[in-house]
Backbone of each chain as ProteinMPNN parsed JSONL, in Angstrom:
{"seq_chain_A": "MSEEMPDFSNVNGGSSSTATKIYVVVSGDSLSKIAKREYGEANEWKRIYEANQDILKDPDKIYPGQKLKIPPK", "coords_chain_A": {"N_chain_A": [[21.744, -20.682, -23.743], [21.144, -19.783, -20.419], [20.831, -16.55, -18.939], [22.601, -15.357, -16.158], [21.264, -14.03, -13.172], [22.036, -11.001, -11.442], [23.687, -10.793, -8.212], [22.006, -9.733, -5.449], [22.269, -9.825, -2.752], [23.756, -8.32, -0.989], [22.645, -5.852, -0.773], [21.926, -2.81, 0.797], [19.378, -1.315, 2.739], [16.911, 1.106, 3.782], [14.721, 3.286, 5.702], [12.855, 6.268, 6.395], [10.912, 8.852, 7.989], [8.872, 11.806, 8.097], [6.857, 11.622, 9.774], [5.771, 10.072, 12.841], [7.178, 6.953, 13.333], [6.106, 3.582, 13.701], [7.396, 1.008, 15.514], [7.784, -2.434, 15.781], [8.86, -4.394, 18.333], [11.33, -6.916, 18.168], [12.658, -10.184, 19.037], [15.736, -9.979, 20.718], [16.172, -7.311, 20.339], [17.219, -4.044, 21.448], [16.927, -0.817, 22.948], [19.112, 0.686, 22.136], [20.017, -0.71, 19.873], [17.844, -0.379, 18.196], [17.836, 2.394, 17.954], [20.289, 2.769, 16.658], [19.72, 1.578, 14.213], [17.56, 3.106, 13.306], [18.31, 5.796, 13.567], [20.968, 5.865, 13.087], [22.695, 6.232, 15.132], [23.595, 4.817, 18.12], [23.453, 5.948, 20.63], [21.248, 7.52, 20.597], [19.162, 6.415, 21.806], [17.76, 7.42, 23.94], [15.924, 9.206, 22.963], [13.982, 7.569, 21.902], [13.2, 6.217, 24.168], [12.15, 8.321, 25.716], [9.986, 9.043, 24.161], [8.337, 6.978, 24.577], [7.562, 6.673, 27.18], [5.143, 6.219, 28.277], [4.691, 3.54, 28.063], [7.054, 2.295, 28.674], [8.874, 1.508, 31.461], [11.365, 0.926, 32.247], [14.342, 1.376, 30.562], [15.852, -0.784, 29.825], [14.209, -2.875, 29.571], [12.457, -4.146, 27.244], [10.027, -5.733, 25.173], [9.389, -8.446, 22.89], [7.038, -7.76, 20.371], [6.071, -5.455, 21.47], [4.943, -2.198, 20.644], [6.669, 0.463, 19.571], [6.948, 3.976, 19.536], [8.665, 5.786, 17.157], [10.242, 8.674, 17.064], [10.43, 11.274, 14.527], [13.541, 11.737, 12.81]], "CA_chain_A": [[22.32, -20.582, -22.402], [20.383, -18.796, -19.67], [21.631, -15.494, -18.34], [22.588, -15.332, -14.699], [20.799, -12.784, -12.567], [23.032, -10.494, -10.493], [23.486, -11.086, -6.79], [21.607, -8.531, -4.714], [22.197, -10.17, -1.327], [24.446, -7.343, -0.147], [22.001, -4.538, -0.882], [21.507, -2.191, 2.059], [18.186, -0.487, 2.583], [16.429, 1.774, 4.986], [13.567, 4.158, 5.513], [12.619, 7.261, 7.437], [9.667, 9.567, 7.754], [8.66, 12.998, 8.914], [5.828, 11.236, 10.742], [6.234, 9.109, 13.827], [7.117, 5.568, 12.873], [5.756, 2.594, 14.717], [8.308, -0.124, 15.376], [7.402, -3.594, 16.597], [10.069, -4.996, 18.906], [11.546, -8.354, 17.923], [13.585, -10.806, 19.973], [17.125, -9.544, 20.55], [16.242, -5.853, 20.219], [17.409, -3.153, 22.594], [16.686, 0.546, 22.476], [20.332, 1.127, 21.439], [20.027, -1.326, 18.532], [16.784, 0.266, 17.388], [18.306, 3.749, 17.661], [21.345, 2.66, 15.654], [19.103, 1.278, 12.927], [16.641, 4.169, 12.873], [18.945, 7.118, 13.529], [22.384, 5.761, 12.761], [23.459, 6.483, 16.358], [23.045, 4.016, 19.22], [23.183, 6.746, 21.839], [19.982, 8.245, 20.432], [18.113, 5.567, 22.395], [16.963, 8.197, 24.9], [14.785, 9.807, 22.248], [12.938, 6.536, 21.788], [12.72, 5.962, 25.534], [11.316, 9.446, 26.144], [8.733, 9.048, 23.382], [7.532, 5.791, 24.924], [7.518, 6.536, 28.635], [3.831, 5.733, 28.709], [4.681, 2.067, 28.105], [8.357, 1.791, 29.133], [9.262, 1.983, 32.797], [12.802, 0.677, 32.363], [14.837, 1.316, 29.175], [16.484, -2.079, 29.542], [13.19, -3.925, 29.489], [11.482, -4.087, 26.156], [9.581, -7.096, 24.912], [8.915, -8.705, 21.527], [5.628, -7.451, 20.149], [5.762, -4.087, 21.895], [4.954, -1.222, 19.55], [7.333, 1.679, 20.043], [6.901, 5.165, 18.664], [10.008, 6.258, 16.781], [10.056, 10.061, 16.615], [11.198, 11.594, 13.314], [14.941, 12.088, 13.055]], "C_chain_A": [[21.592, -19.484, -21.633], [21.317, -17.79, -18.997], [21.497, -15.541, -16.821], [22.046, -13.986, -14.223], [21.852, -12.311, -11.574], [22.68, -10.868, -9.052], [23.159, -9.783, -6.055], [21.6, -8.77, -3.196], [22.881, -9.146, -0.423], [23.845, -5.94, -0.24], [21.577, -4.061, 0.509], [20.287, -1.321, 1.803], [17.796, 0.166, 3.881], [15.257, 2.666, 4.667], [13.518, 5.173, 6.645], [11.397, 8.075, 7.047], [9.641, 10.848, 8.567], [7.547, 12.736, 9.934], [6.459, 10.299, 11.766], [6.106, 7.708, 13.238], [6.713, 4.673, 14.038], [6.658, 1.388, 14.484], [7.862, -1.245, 16.319], [8.682, -4.309, 17.038], [10.138, -6.484, 18.56], [12.585, -8.873, 18.919], [15.019, -10.338, 19.678], [17.293, -8.037, 20.429], [16.618, -5.201, 21.541], [17.143, -1.75, 22.059], [17.894, 1.07, 21.702], [20.364, 0.569, 20.011], [19.007, -0.645, 17.627], [17.228, 1.676, 16.997], [19.39, 3.742, 16.586], [20.74, 2.461, 14.265], [18.286, 2.464, 12.409], [17.327, 5.515, 12.687], [20.414, 7.072, 13.117], [23.282, 5.983, 13.963], [22.823, 5.709, 17.512], [22.679, 4.873, 20.419], [21.966, 7.67, 21.688], [18.825, 7.481, 21.08], [17.209, 6.361, 23.328], [15.749, 8.844, 24.231], [13.626, 8.815, 22.161], [12.33, 6.272, 23.163], [11.752, 7.07, 25.965], [9.969, 9.468, 25.406], [7.795, 7.917, 23.794], [7.422, 5.594, 26.43], [6.154, 6.105, 29.149], [3.791, 4.208, 28.778], [6.005, 1.487, 28.608], [8.683, 2.389, 30.497], [10.77, 1.854, 32.984], [13.352, 0.549, 30.934], [15.502, -0.005, 28.813], [15.468, -3.201, 29.391], [12.183, -3.599, 28.394], [11.191, -5.517, 25.723], [9.134, -7.267, 23.454], [7.413, -8.44, 21.411], [5.24, -6.058, 20.61], [5.849, -3.141, 20.699], [5.508, 0.095, 20.091], [7.16, 2.802, 19.034], [8.337, 5.614, 18.412], [9.842, 7.69, 16.264], [10.878, 10.333, 15.345], [12.606, 12.034, 13.667], [15.123, 13.598, 12.998]], "O_chain_A": [[21.438, -18.373, -22.139], [22.417, -18.121, -18.554], [20.408, -15.74, -16.283], [22.34, -12.942, -14.804], [22.499, -13.135, -10.927], [21.541, -11.209, -8.732], [23.958, -8.847, -6.051], [20.994, -8.003, -2.447], [22.616, -9.107, 0.778], [24.47, -4.961, 0.168], [20.962, -4.795, 1.282], [20.185, -0.668, 0.764], [18.296, -0.187, 4.949], [14.846, 2.79, 3.514], [14.078, 4.952, 7.719], [10.913, 7.995, 5.918], [10.306, 10.958, 9.597], [7.328, 13.536, 10.843], [7.563, 9.797, 11.558], [5.057, 7.333, 12.714], [6.958, 4.986, 15.203], [6.68, 0.818, 13.393], [7.601, -1.016, 17.5], [9.474, -4.763, 16.212], [9.146, -7.207, 18.646], [13.296, -8.096, 19.556], [15.448, -10.311, 18.525], [18.416, -7.533, 20.417], [16.361, -5.747, 22.614], [17.138, -1.532, 20.847], [17.736, 1.809, 20.73], [20.695, 1.281, 19.064], [19.27, -0.374, 16.455], [17.026, 2.105, 15.861], [19.407, 4.604, 15.708], [21.168, 3.07, 13.285], [18.321, 2.782, 11.22], [16.989, 6.28, 11.784], [21.024, 8.102, 12.833], [24.505, 5.93, 13.836], [21.655, 5.919, 17.841], [21.725, 4.578, 21.139], [21.699, 8.501, 22.556], [17.661, 7.849, 20.925], [16.036, 6.028, 23.495], [14.695, 9.009, 24.845], [12.459, 9.173, 22.323], [11.117, 6.122, 23.305], [10.68, 6.798, 26.505], [8.948, 9.864, 25.968], [6.623, 7.893, 23.419], [7.214, 4.476, 26.9], [6.013, 5.683, 30.297], [2.949, 3.643, 29.476], [6.068, 0.302, 28.935], [8.757, 3.607, 30.662], [11.375, 2.577, 33.776], [12.883, -0.296, 30.172], [15.694, -0.31, 27.635], [15.832, -4.344, 29.115], [11.206, -2.88, 28.601], [12.026, -6.405, 25.894], [8.572, -6.348, 22.858], [6.629, -8.857, 22.263], [4.206, -5.53, 20.199], [6.728, -3.279, 19.849], [4.903, 0.745, 20.944], [7.222, 2.584, 17.824], [9.118, 5.797, 19.346], [9.356, 7.895, 15.152], [11.904, 9.692, 15.12], [12.827, 12.641, 14.715], [16.236, 14.093, 13.179]]}, "seq_chain_B": "MKTRILFTLLVSAALTLAACGKKEEPKTVTAPAPATVPAPAPAPAGIAVSSVTAGKAIGADKKVTAATDAFAKGDTMYVSVDTTGSGTAKLDAKWIYRKGDKVAVVKEDSMTINATGPATNEFHVSKPDGWPAGDYEVEVMLDGKPAGSKKLTVK", "coords_chain_B": {"N_chain_B": [[-82.879, -30.873, -26.815], [-80.515, -32.31, -26.161], [-78.879, -31.331, -28.133], [-78.613, -28.711, -27.351], [-77.247, -28.956, -24.947], [-74.89, -30.096, -25.903], [-73.987, -27.983, -27.495], [-73.478, -26.044, -25.586], [-71.398, -27.253, -24.178], [-69.434, -27.349, -26.174], [-68.965, -24.614, -26.647], [-67.971, -23.841, -24.154], [-65.618, -25.365, -24.084], [-64.226, -24.257, -26.216], [-63.812, -21.641, -25.3], [-62.179, -22.159, -23.094], [-59.898, -23.234, -24.338], [-59.064, -21.009, -25.797], [-58.37, -19.28, -23.762], [-56.227, -20.635, -22.643], [-54.329, -20.441, -24.666], [-53.596, -17.82, -24.672], [-51.089, -15.421, -24.431], [-49.209, -14.613, -21.611], [-48.859, -11.428, -20.542], [-45.843, -9.673, -19.804], [-45.305, -8.593, -16.541], [-45.462, -5.283, -15.679], [-43.255, -3.54, -13.791], [-43.569, -0.966, -11.773], [-41.347, 1.505, -10.949], [-40.749, 2.686, -7.71], [-41.388, 6.012, -6.7], [-38.515, 8.042, -6.79], [-36.738, 8.273, -3.809], [-35.48, 10.794, -1.684], [-32.093, 11.225, -2.355], [-29.613, 10.178, -0.224], [-26.903, 12.116, 1.009], [-23.53, 11.325, 0.085], [-21.572, 9.408, 2.359], [-19.025, 10.914, 4.325], [-15.594, 10.521, 3.368], [-13.674, 8.091, 5.091], [-11.401, 9.028, 7.634], [-8.006, 8.811, 6.885], [-4.891, 7.612, 5.556], [-3.406, 8.636, 2.517], [-1.534, 8.158, -0.472], [0.077, 10.753, -2.096], [2.094, 11.459, -3.866], [4.9, 10.019, -5.605], [8.319, 10.032, -5.785], [11.44, 9.641, -7.351], [14.994, 9.667, -6.789], [18.445, 10.854, -6.377], [19.238, 11.865, -3.98], [18.152, 13.067, -0.749], [16.557, 15.616, 1.241], [16.529, 17.12, 4.571], [13.877, 17.203, 5.002], [12.967, 14.912, 3.962], [12.286, 14.899, 1.335], [12.952, 14.327, -2.121], [15.859, 15.706, -3.462], [17.16, 15.795, -5.825], [15.643, 14.935, -8.346], [15.369, 12.106, -10.392], [15.369, 9.439, -12.828], [17.418, 8.061, -13.669], [20.354, 6.429, -12.869], [23.711, 6.111, -11.558], [26.287, 3.613, -11.274], [27.33, 3.654, -8.613], [25.469, 5.026, -7.098], [23.166, 5.898, -4.445], [19.861, 4.894, -4.349], [16.911, 6.637, -3.995], [13.504, 6.804, -2.922], [10.893, 8.955, -2.546], [7.988, 9.357, -0.696], [5.088, 11.007, -0.594], [2.51, 11.636, 1.708], [-0.937, 12.136, 2.54], [-3.412, 13.069, 4.99], [-4.412, 11.526, 8.114], [-3.542, 9.175, 10.693], [-2.802, 5.669, 11.103], [-0.686, 3.776, 9.054], [0.677, 1.313, 6.817], [3.546, 1.368, 4.925], [5.091, 0.065, 2.077], [8.027, -0.698, 0.227], [9.165, -2.049, -2.723], [11.911, -3.061, -4.392], [12.943, -3.741, -7.624], [14.678, -5.676, -10.093], [15.024, -5.931, -13.565], [15.623, -8.129, -16.205], [15.442, -8.79, -19.402], [12.888, -11.088, -19.647], [13.099, -11.799, -17.089], [12.907, -11.393, -13.55], [14.157, -9.975, -10.599], [14.003, -9.667, -7.108], [15.278, -6.963, -5.517], [15.341, -5.654, -3.041], [13.246, -5.424, -0.18], [11.364, -3.306, 1.821], [9.677, -2.033, 4.712], [7.573, 0.218, 6.522], [5.752, 1.358, 9.328], [3.676, 4.043, 9.816], [2.56, 6.736, 11.906], [0.683, 9.196, 11.299], [-0.125, 12.655, 11.724], [-0.913, 14.435, 9.947], [-0.101, 15.818, 6.692], [2.706, 14.051, 5.41], [6.112, 13.143, 4.718], [7.835, 10.454, 3.411], [10.584, 8.224, 3.161], [12.346, 5.751, 1.269], [15.326, 3.903, 0.79], [18.027, 2.471, -1.115], [21.204, 0.883, -1.414], [24.231, -0.373, -2.886], [27.115, -1.908, -2.038], [29.126, -2.836, -3.825], [28.364, -1.722, -6.163], [25.735, -1.038, -8.553], [24.427, -3.364, -10.883], [24.242, -2.647, -14.364], [21.163, -1.775, -15.939], [17.58, -2.295, -15.997], [15.4, -1.128, -13.531], [12.864, -1.071, -10.968], [10.766, 0.551, -8.64], [8.257, -0.301, -6.458], [5.571, 1.011, -4.7], [3.61, 0.412, -1.88], [0.58, 0.879, -0.122], [-0.733, -0.004, 2.833], [-0.787, -2.577, 1.814], [-1.797, -2.269, -0.722], [-1.27, -1.33, -4.147], [0.34, 1.785, -4.606], [1.78, 3.397, -6.164], [4.517, 3.683, -8.506], [7.89, 3.619, -9.799], [9.903, 3.619, -12.651], [13.264, 2.82, -13.101], [16.649, 3.361, -14.196], [19.92, 2.025, -14.48], [22.996, 3.042, -15.606]], "CA_chain_B": [[-82.208, -30.692, -25.526], [-79.165, -32.834, -26.28], [-78.141, -30.417, -28.999], [-78.32, -27.51, -26.566], [-76.176, -29.308, -23.999], [-73.668, -30.274, -26.699], [-73.555, -26.659, -27.919], [-72.928, -25.382, -24.398], [-70.107, -27.873, -23.902], [-68.482, -26.921, -27.217], [-68.611, -23.195, -26.405], [-67.108, -23.806, -22.962], [-64.302, -25.908, -24.463], [-63.562, -23.273, -27.081], [-63.378, -20.528, -24.464], [-61.055, -22.643, -22.268], [-58.719, -23.321, -25.206], [-58.636, -19.645, -26.129], [-57.721, -18.722, -22.57], [-54.928, -21.292, -22.48], [-53.404, -19.996, -25.708], [-53.288, -16.411, -24.528], [-49.783, -15.176, -23.813], [-49.256, -13.75, -20.43], [-48.054, -10.218, -20.715], [-44.935, -9.448, -18.671], [-45.789, -7.592, -15.599], [-44.66, -4.072, -15.635], [-43.011, -3.12, -12.407], [-43.374, 0.481, -11.72], [-40.386, 1.869, -9.908], [-41.293, 3.66, -6.769], [-40.849, 7.366, -6.869], [-37.216, 8.113, -6.106], [-36.692, 8.982, -2.536], [-34.372, 11.752, -1.63], [-30.823, 10.495, -2.285], [-28.809, 10.697, 0.888], [-25.562, 12.595, 0.657], [-22.543, 10.275, 0.366], [-20.897, 9.538, 3.654], [-17.678, 11.454, 4.156], [-14.545, 9.5, 3.323], [-13.091, 7.887, 6.41], [-10.072, 9.616, 7.79], [-6.975, 7.816, 6.639], [-3.704, 8.092, 4.857], [-3.358, 8.37, 1.081], [-0.278, 8.563, -1.105], [-0.181, 11.818, -3.066], [3.109, 11.452, -4.93], [6.078, 9.147, -5.459], [9.405, 10.653, -6.547], [12.728, 8.955, -7.208], [16.137, 10.55, -6.968], [19.755, 10.43, -5.87], [19.492, 12.438, -2.659], [16.984, 13.661, -0.092], [16.86, 16.635, 2.225], [16.088, 16.825, 5.935], [12.418, 17.05, 4.968], [12.752, 13.593, 3.319], [11.92, 15.054, -0.079], [14.061, 14.146, -3.064], [16.422, 17.004, -3.867], [17.623, 15.686, -7.212], [14.759, 13.918, -8.935], [15.826, 11.479, -11.628], [15.114, 8.002, -12.911], [18.65, 7.471, -14.21], [21.333, 6.351, -11.788], [25.022, 5.554, -11.868], [26.597, 2.371, -10.562], [27.603, 3.848, -7.187], [24.46, 5.88, -6.457], [22.084, 5.394, -3.587], [18.569, 5.207, -4.971], [15.891, 7.057, -3.022], [12.143, 7.089, -3.372], [10.208, 9.764, -1.553], [6.546, 9.097, -0.8], [4.295, 11.998, 0.145], [1.188, 11.154, 2.104], [-1.871, 13.093, 3.138], [-4.322, 12.441, 5.929], [-3.864, 11.155, 9.413], [-3.831, 7.813, 11.126], [-1.695, 4.719, 11.028], [-0.681, 3.019, 7.797], [1.922, 0.599, 6.509], [4.102, 1.639, 3.601], [6.087, -0.918, 1.627], [8.746, -0.407, -1.02], [9.755, -3.256, -3.302], [12.85, -2.696, -5.454], [12.981, -4.874, -8.561], [15.595, -5.598, -11.228], [14.484, -6.686, -14.704], [16.563, -8.465, -17.277], [14.598, -9.54, -20.329], [11.63, -11.426, -18.985], [13.401, -12.243, -15.728], [12.748, -10.378, -12.515], [14.753, -10.31, -9.299], [13.699, -8.697, -6.052], [16.521, -6.389, -5.012], [15.176, -5.354, -1.619], [11.905, -5.044, 0.265], [11.37, -2.621, 3.108], [8.374, -1.502, 5.076], [7.496, 0.983, 7.762], [4.413, 1.756, 9.753], [3.725, 5.43, 10.277], [1.39, 7.286, 12.582], [0.741, 10.592, 10.859], [-1.176, 13.559, 12.192], [-1.159, 15.334, 8.824], [0.772, 15.488, 5.565], [4.027, 13.554, 5.803], [6.966, 12.66, 3.631], [8.492, 9.211, 3.838], [11.546, 7.822, 2.127], [13.031, 4.457, 1.278], [16.546, 3.995, -0.025], [18.842, 1.258, -1.266], [22.559, 1.069, -1.947], [24.927, -1.654, -3.093], [28.523, -1.56, -1.839], [29.965, -3.122, -4.991], [27.8, -1.054, -7.335], [24.549, -1.622, -9.195], [24.544, -3.845, -12.267], [23.483, -1.812, -15.302], [19.91, -2.398, -16.36], [16.291, -1.677, -15.671], [14.909, -1.358, -12.173], [11.566, -0.45, -10.664], [10.375, 0.519, -7.227], [6.799, -0.314, -6.289], [5.183, 1.468, -3.363], [2.298, -0.104, -1.473], [0.006, 1.477, 1.081], [-1.588, -1.016, 3.459], [-0.86, -3.754, 0.953], [-2.365, -1.974, -2.046], [-0.362, -0.511, -4.948], [0.104, 3.224, -4.42], [2.624, 4.129, -7.11], [5.763, 3.001, -8.847], [8.803, 4.384, -10.644], [10.875, 2.833, -13.405], [14.593, 3.395, -12.928], [17.685, 2.697, -14.979], [21.312, 2.211, -14.074], [23.818, 2.996, -16.835]], "C_chain_B": [[-80.758, -31.149, -25.582], [-78.296, -31.893, -27.089], [-77.716, -29.191, -28.217], [-77.173, -27.775, -25.594], [-74.86, -29.425, -24.741], [-73.101, -28.923, -27.116], [-72.88, -25.928, -26.755], [-71.546, -25.917, -24.092], [-69.048, -27.413, -24.906], [-68.031, -25.484, -26.998], [-67.67, -23.087, -25.221], [-65.695, -24.267, -23.294], [-63.538, -24.904, -25.297], [-63.023, -22.11, -26.254], [-62.166, -20.914, -23.617], [-59.78, -22.702, -23.097], [-58.186, -21.933, -25.546], [-57.891, -19.025, -24.954], [-56.346, -19.31, -22.373], [-53.909, -20.765, -23.475], [-52.971, -18.556, -25.534], [-51.946, -16.234, -23.815], [-49.945, -14.256, -22.628], [-48.314, -12.567, -20.632], [-47.107, -10.072, -19.525], [-45.47, -8.342, -17.79], [-44.861, -6.389, -15.623], [-44.515, -3.642, -14.186], [-42.74, -1.636, -12.43], [-42.427, 0.81, -10.572], [-41.022, 2.869, -8.962], [-40.656, 5.021, -7.01], [-39.531, 7.483, -6.107], [-37.295, 8.913, -4.823], [-35.535, 9.97, -2.587], [-33.075, 10.989, -1.438], [-29.99, 11.058, -1.146], [-27.436, 11.131, 0.408], [-24.554, 11.501, 0.975], [-21.853, 10.526, 1.688], [-19.497, 10.105, 3.446], [-16.652, 10.341, 4.188], [-13.932, 9.334, 4.707], [-11.701, 8.505, 6.47], [-9.047, 8.52, 7.596], [-5.857, 8.43, 5.86], [-3.794, 7.708, 3.39], [-2.015, 8.847, 0.549], [-0.599, 9.612, -2.163], [0.884, 11.884, -4.155], [4.267, 10.524, -4.566], [7.169, 9.723, -6.359], [10.696, 9.9, -6.282], [13.863, 9.938, -7.42], [17.376, 10.031, -6.291], [20.041, 10.946, -4.467], [18.195, 12.973, -2.083], [17.461, 14.733, 0.88], [16.355, 16.219, 3.598], [14.57, 16.637, 5.998], [11.993, 15.755, 4.284], [12.329, 13.695, 1.859], [13.161, 14.904, -0.947], [14.551, 15.521, -3.52], [16.909, 16.97, -5.315], [16.832, 14.568, -7.871], [15.332, 13.393, -10.253], [15.381, 10.024, -11.632], [16.329, 7.287, -13.494], [19.756, 7.554, -13.153], [22.656, 5.797, -12.31], [25.279, 4.368, -10.938], [26.73, 2.553, -9.036], [26.564, 4.668, -6.443], [23.639, 5.125, -5.411], [20.784, 5.818, -4.259], [17.55, 5.51, -3.864], [14.523, 7.113, -3.69], [11.438, 7.783, -2.216], [8.705, 9.624, -1.772], [5.799, 10.122, 0.053], [2.936, 11.408, 0.469], [0.355, 12.304, 2.652], [-2.75, 12.327, 4.126], [-3.628, 12.06, 7.222], [-4.294, 9.742, 9.776], [-2.594, 6.947, 11.001], [-1.805, 3.929, 9.735], [0.677, 2.37, 7.597], [2.325, 0.914, 5.078], [5.146, 0.58, 3.276], [6.753, -0.395, 0.361], [9.411, -1.696, -1.481], [10.609, -2.821, -4.486], [13.088, -3.92, -6.318], [14.019, -4.612, -9.644], [15.009, -6.451, -12.35], [15.583, -6.916, -15.741], [15.816, -9.364, -18.25], [13.271, -9.823, -19.658], [11.861, -11.944, -17.566], [13.318, -11.082, -14.753], [13.417, -10.873, -11.24], [14.363, -9.234, -8.301], [15.017, -8.249, -5.443], [16.443, -6.202, -3.499], [13.717, -5.028, -1.343], [12.015, -4.411, 1.638], [9.963, -2.166, 3.434], [8.496, -0.669, 6.34], [6.044, 1.322, 8.041], [4.52, 3.167, 10.309], [2.428, 5.796, 10.982], [1.415, 8.783, 12.319], [-0.418, 11.389, 11.435], [-1.529, 14.575, 11.11], [-0.253, 14.935, 7.681], [2.162, 15.075, 6.039], [4.804, 13.147, 4.557], [7.794, 11.512, 4.182], [9.481, 8.818, 2.756], [12.055, 6.407, 2.376], [14.279, 4.621, 0.431], [17.255, 2.649, -0.064], [20.207, 1.635, -1.827], [23.201, -0.304, -2.058], [26.427, -1.364, -3.041], [29.395, -1.792, -3.073], [29.358, -2.565, -6.285], [26.632, -1.803, -7.957], [24.896, -2.178, -10.57], [23.719, -2.928, -13.187], [22.193, -2.54, -15.689], [18.697, -1.634, -15.892], [15.823, -2.107, -14.284], [13.523, -0.727, -12.034], [11.362, -0.492, -9.16], [8.86, 0.638, -7.172], [6.483, 0.078, -4.854], [3.774, 0.97, -3.07], [1.859, 0.626, -0.206], [-0.999, 0.478, 1.639], [-1.849, -2.189, 2.511], [-1.426, -3.51, -0.431], [-1.41, -1.079, -2.835], [-0.708, 0.976, -4.83], [0.964, 4.057, -5.36], [3.882, 3.341, -7.399], [6.606, 3.92, -9.727], [9.739, 3.414, -11.354], [12.209, 3.56, -13.349], [15.572, 2.669, -13.842], [19.043, 2.977, -14.353], [22.155, 2.031, -15.328], [25.289, 2.875, -16.475]], "O_chain_B": [[-79.868, -30.448, -25.102], [-77.125, -31.682, -26.773], [-76.606, -28.686, -28.386], [-76.265, -26.96, -25.432], [-73.834, -28.923, -24.283], [-71.886, -28.726, -27.1], [-71.847, -25.28, -26.925], [-70.628, -25.156, -23.785], [-67.911, -27.124, -24.534], [-66.849, -25.171, -27.147], [-66.691, -22.342, -25.262], [-64.709, -23.668, -22.863], [-62.336, -24.719, -25.109], [-61.904, -21.649, -26.481], [-61.245, -20.118, -23.436], [-58.715, -22.285, -22.644], [-56.973, -21.724, -25.575], [-56.895, -18.327, -25.142], [-55.407, -18.612, -21.991], [-52.729, -20.655, -23.142], [-52.041, -18.118, -26.211], [-51.701, -16.809, -22.754], [-50.696, -13.28, -22.643], [-47.116, -12.734, -20.864], [-47.497, -10.311, -18.382], [-45.999, -7.326, -18.241], [-43.636, -6.509, -15.59], [-45.489, -3.416, -13.468], [-41.788, -1.155, -13.043], [-42.655, 0.458, -9.415], [-41.74, 3.778, -9.378], [-39.518, 5.127, -7.469], [-39.43, 7.084, -4.947], [-37.82, 10.025, -4.758], [-34.71, 9.923, -3.5], [-32.941, 10.205, -0.499], [-29.697, 12.253, -1.103], [-26.885, 10.54, -0.521], [-24.677, 10.819, 1.992], [-21.587, 11.661, 2.085], [-18.854, 9.778, 2.448], [-16.794, 9.357, 4.916], [-13.699, 10.316, 5.412], [-10.944, 8.501, 5.499], [-9.218, 7.411, 8.102], [-5.871, 9.62, 5.544], [-4.205, 6.598, 3.053], [-1.436, 9.811, 1.051], [-1.447, 9.389, -3.027], [0.593, 12.325, -5.267], [4.563, 10.285, -3.395], [6.962, 9.882, -7.562], [11.012, 9.564, -5.141], [13.717, 10.923, -8.142], [17.39, 8.945, -5.712], [20.997, 10.501, -3.831], [17.258, 13.292, -2.815], [18.623, 14.749, 1.287], [15.826, 15.122, 3.776], [14.045, 16.005, 6.915], [10.806, 15.528, 4.053], [12.045, 12.681, 1.221], [14.264, 15.298, -0.565], [13.761, 16.38, -3.911], [17.051, 18.016, -5.949], [17.277, 13.423, -7.948], [15.73, 14.172, -11.12], [15.061, 9.45, -10.59], [16.292, 6.089, -13.776], [20.044, 8.625, -12.62], [22.718, 5.122, -13.338], [24.572, 4.163, -9.951], [26.289, 1.699, -8.267], [26.757, 4.979, -5.268], [23.449, 3.911, -5.482], [20.635, 6.964, -4.683], [17.368, 4.728, -2.93], [14.406, 7.429, -4.874], [11.388, 7.289, -1.089], [8.215, 9.757, -2.893], [5.88, 10.095, 1.281], [2.296, 10.77, -0.367], [0.878, 13.3, 3.154], [-2.818, 11.098, 4.095], [-2.423, 12.25, 7.39], [-5.263, 9.199, 9.244], [-1.483, 7.443, 10.815], [-2.886, 3.469, 9.366], [1.688, 2.819, 8.137], [1.54, 0.747, 4.144], [5.983, 0.244, 4.114], [6.121, 0.263, -0.466], [10.127, -2.347, -0.721], [10.096, -2.278, -5.465], [13.396, -5.0, -5.814], [14.218, -3.472, -10.063], [14.549, -7.567, -12.109], [16.348, -6.017, -16.089], [15.581, -10.541, -17.973], [12.607, -8.913, -19.16], [10.946, -12.458, -16.923], [13.622, -9.939, -15.095], [13.266, -12.031, -10.85], [14.388, -8.042, -8.61], [15.778, -9.062, -4.917], [17.372, -6.553, -2.772], [13.037, -4.428, -2.176], [12.694, -4.94, 2.518], [9.151, -1.941, 2.536], [9.426, -0.845, 7.126], [5.236, 1.538, 7.138], [5.356, 3.446, 11.168], [1.361, 5.252, 10.7], [2.082, 9.541, 13.024], [-1.526, 10.883, 11.611], [-2.346, 15.468, 11.332], [0.309, 13.839, 7.686], [2.721, 15.678, 6.956], [4.237, 12.853, 3.505], [8.37, 11.594, 5.268], [9.241, 9.053, 1.572], [12.175, 5.943, 3.51], [14.289, 5.388, -0.532], [17.102, 1.812, 0.825], [20.342, 2.578, -2.608], [22.777, -1.264, -1.415], [26.953, -0.657, -3.901], [30.312, -1.012, -3.332], [29.804, -2.911, -7.379], [26.551, -3.03, -7.897], [25.592, -1.52, -11.342], [22.628, -2.492, -12.819], [22.153, -3.769, -15.753], [18.78, -0.487, -15.452], [15.852, -3.285, -13.927], [13.085, 0.048, -12.884], [11.74, -1.457, -8.495], [8.264, 1.544, -7.754], [7.062, -0.46, -3.911], [2.87, 1.09, -3.897], [2.673, 0.944, 0.661], [-1.995, 0.157, 0.991], [-2.96, -2.712, 2.419], [-1.526, -4.438, -1.234], [-0.805, -0.169, -2.267], [-1.868, 1.375, -4.937], [0.886, 5.285, -5.352], [4.265, 2.449, -6.643], [6.099, 4.872, -10.321], [10.295, 2.506, -10.737], [12.27, 4.776, -13.531], [15.357, 1.516, -14.216], [19.271, 4.038, -13.771], [22.055, 1.02, -16.023], [26.139, 2.822, -17.363]]}, "name": "protein", "num_of_chains": 2, "seq": "MSEEMPDFSNVNGGSSSTATKIYVVVSGDSLSKIAKREYGEANEWKRIYEANQDILKDPDKIYPGQKLKIPPKMKTRILFTLLVSAALTLAACGKKEEPKTVTAPAPATVPAPAPAPAGIAVSSVTAGKAIGADKKVTAATDAFAKGDTMYVSVDTTGSGTAKLDAKWIYRKGDKVAVVKEDSMTINATGPATNEFHVSKPDGWPAGDYEVEVMLDGKPAGSKKLTVK"}
């Protein structure tokens, strides 16, 4: 009888760095969503906006494929 | 006269046969005098992984504060990856569970970093209902190439 492998579908993961991370925007993203994922706080979106003012003119307009700098937490 | 001609022909034939039977000596190729060896080009600037450490917790500097390879069911597993150099690179962490000869991928994560010097990067995994006991491994890749791994156990 073969042994069943455990279910790992509910494993949570994450990453962070002391260096600036580069994040590629995907469909459905917003700066708040990215901030929540990267920093654990949605209202940290301003940090991302400020770090990317060279490419972002409006914080509500980000596009799939854009590469955003995510400053270290 | 005929004898002389016949003799000449025989000598010529003998000389031709002797020449045909002679082995050709391999040509010796003399290597040219070594030129001055140019100094190796400096390594291109880039990011390299200098160490991989596993543990149960990390500090604000992303370094593991309690290094271990043995975890309990409810622990979060961290792997801290120190890098040197500058530039942009992709780091991947693949968490694996092994049971006998079977392997299951627990989680895969990646991040792209833009470092201006030495940096510390961390990946972590947790499981709300607890880790099954057994053998685990985390493999770290840098730009798609193996850069280190750690064997872990959950008891």
